[in-house]
VOBA-1610 file (N, C-alpha, C; in pm, whole numbers, padded with zeros to 5 digits, always signed):
BEGIN
Met-04215+05268-06511Met-04156+05251-06379Met-04051+05344-06363Glu-04007+05392-06280Glu-03924+05522-06228Glu-03771+05434-06220Glu-03681+05499-06262Glu-03563+05471-06251Glu-03496+05523-06125Asp-03440+05450-06051Asp-03379+05511-05918Asp-03250+05575-05958Lys-03235+05706-05915Lys-03107+05806-05925Lys-03047+05801-05839Pro-02900+05801-05841Pro-02814+05826-05742Pro-02787+05933-05685Ala-02763+05920-05542Ala-02760+06040-05473Ala-02640+06110-05495Ser-02523+06071-05536Ser-02395+06132-05565Ser-02401+06233-05686Gly-02492+06211-05768Gly-02479+06285-05897Gly-02406+06205-06007Ile-02325+06095-05971Ile-02285+06014-06098Ile-02328+05905-06109Pro-02395+05900-06271Pro-02469+05775-06284Pro-02373+05663-06294Pro-02430+05527-06208Pro-02365+05413-06214Pro-02331+05385-06341Gly-02194+05268-06353Gly-02189+05229-06474Gly-02142+05328-06579Ser-02121+05450-06549Ser-02068+05550-06655Ser-01898+05513-06652Trp-01874+05499-06759Trp-01704+05486-06759Trp-01650+05536-06854Pro-01498+05605-06846Pro-01449+05617-06707Pro-01508+05701-06614Val-01583+05814-06689Val-01637+05895-06600Val-01743+05974-06695Pro-01848+06035-06635Pro-01947+06085-06720Pro-01886+06214-06776Leu-01937+06280-06898Leu-01874+06384-06953Leu-01879+06497-06831Gly-01779+06604-06865Gly-01745+06693-06772Gly-01698+06687-06647Leu-01660+06560-06600Leu-01580+06532-06464Leu-01450+06479-06510Pro-01348+06531-06438Pro-01210+06453-06458Pro-01214+06315-06421Leu-01112+06248-06455Leu-01070+06126-06449Leu-01048+06112-06285Tyr-00989+06207-06169Tyr-00952+06224-06057Tyr-01027+06353-06017Val-01027+06359-05883Val-01060+06471-05834Val-01002+06474-05672Ser-01006+06601-05607Ser-00971+06601-05489Ser-01059+06559-05383Val-01030+06501-05255Val-01087+06463-05161Val-01215+06571-05141Glu-01175+06696-05140Glu-01269+06796-05138Glu-01420+06786-05225Gln-01349+06768-05340Gln-01425+06757-05498Gln-01504+06634-05455Ala-01453+06534-05424Ala-01520+06395-05409Ala-01620+06387-05318Ala-01582+06466-05219Ala-01677+06461-05089Ala-01807+06522-05124Lys-01819+06648-05225Lys-01943+06740-05272Lys-01991+06649-05362Leu-01916+06561-05460Leu-01974+06467-05552Leu-02081+06360-05494Ala-02027+06318-05395Ala-02058+06207-05316Ala-02163+06247-05224Gly-02192+06377-05206Gly-02328+06472-05121Gly-02252+06406-04966Ile-02136+06391-04936Ile-02109+06372-04770Ile-02010+06469-04729Ala-01989+06454-04638Ala-01902+06548-04534Ala-01750+06523-04598Arg-01675+06620-04588Arg-01535+06626-04612Arg-01465+06520-04526Asp-01478+06574-04388Asp-01444+06498-04299Asp-01445+06322-04316Arg-01599+06301-04367Arg-01632+06145-04368Arg-01524+06096-04491Met-01514+06193-04617Met-01441+06137-04711Met-01285+06123-04683Tyr-01234+06214-04606Tyr-01101+06177-04573Tyr-01076+06039-04457Glu-01202+06017-04358Glu-01204+05904-04331Glu-01201+05772-04423Tyr-01289+05768-04530Tyr-01266+05668-04619Tyr-01117+05688-04671Val-01055+05782-04723Val-00901+05790-04774Val-00826+05725-04687Asn-00828+05755-04518Asn-00714+05699-04448Asn-00780+05574-04367Ser-00887+05497-04438Ser-00946+05352-04373Ser-00822+05258-04410Arg-00766+05171-04325Arg-00676+05083-04341Arg-00732+04938-04393Ala-00841+04937-04365Ala-00928+04809-04401Ala-00995+04805-04541Asp-01028+04955-04568Asp-01104+04933-04728Asp-01112+05118-04763Pro-00968+05140-04802Pro-00963+05275-04845Pro-01018+05279-04973Ile-01072+05418-05030Ile-01119+05434-05148Ile-01011+05446-05233Pro-01032+05417-05343Pro-00913+05406-05464Pro-00858+05538-05474Gln-00732+05564-05463Gln-00649+05712-05457Gln-00529+05687-05515Met-00472+05822-05546Met-00329+05816-05557Met-00276+05929-05517Arg-00149+05919-05468Arg-00099+06066-05409Arg+00012+06141-05512Val-00013+06271-05523Val+00065+06338-05606Val+00129+06463-05540Gly+00226+06497-05581Gly+00291+06606-05524Gly+00323+06589-05358Arg+00317+06696-05307Arg+00336+06668-05118Arg+00223+06656-05082Gly+00177+06539-05027Gly+00062+06523-04970Gly-00073+06550-05036Arg-00071+06561-05185Arg-00208+06589-05219Arg-00254+06462-05274Thr-00394+06412-05238Thr-00464+06324-05255Thr-00566+06340-05370Leu-00560+06233-05473Leu-00674+06252-05571Leu-00735+06109-05564Ile-00867+06117-05578Ile-00964+06002-05591Ile-01019+05971-05720Arg-01028+05845-05760Arg-01066+05823-05899Arg-01217+05866-05913Thr-01270+05951-05985Thr-01428+05978-05982Thr-01487+05841-06016Ser-01468+05762-06076Ser-01574+05656-06141Ser-01563+05541-06004Ala-01476+05543-05912Ala-01462+05455-05781Ala-01579+05519-05680Ile-01643+05650-05683Ile-01697+05695-05570Ile-01804+05615-05552Pro-01914+05629-05679Pro-02049+05533-05644Pro-01999+05398-05596Glu-01936+05307-05663Glu-01939+05175-05622Glu-01890+05176-05477Tyr-01742+05237-05448Tyr-01743+05232-05302Tyr-01853+05302-05179Leu-01909+05375-05223Leu-02040+05441-05150Leu-02123+05323-05138Arg-02176+05251-05244Arg-02255+05110-05234Arg-02227+05011-05152Arg-02089+04996-05167Arg-02013+04878-05063Arg-02023+04934-04940Arg-01976+05063-04892Arg-01998+05087-04771Arg-02152+05143-04715Glu-02251+05121-04776Glu-02369+05095-04747Glu-02424+05011-04672Thr-02352+04878-04711Thr-02412+04766-04636Thr-02321+04724-04532Ala-02214+04804-04492Ala-02089+04779-04388Ala-02136+04815-04259
//
């Protein structure tokens, strides 16, 4: 039986993140990892109802927790 592979390139259940990936990435990098448009990732960042896990550093720089990307996108699939 063939195992389903995630489209995002991040294997599910890998904690904290797969080797070679940082704990946090920029919004642009998160969009690339997820295989979605940068504008869509910014929509997820700015969502009031269900924002993607993130932290702000410096002047307006937003970082997204890499391990949260697959779970968040799965949750958004059914929304």
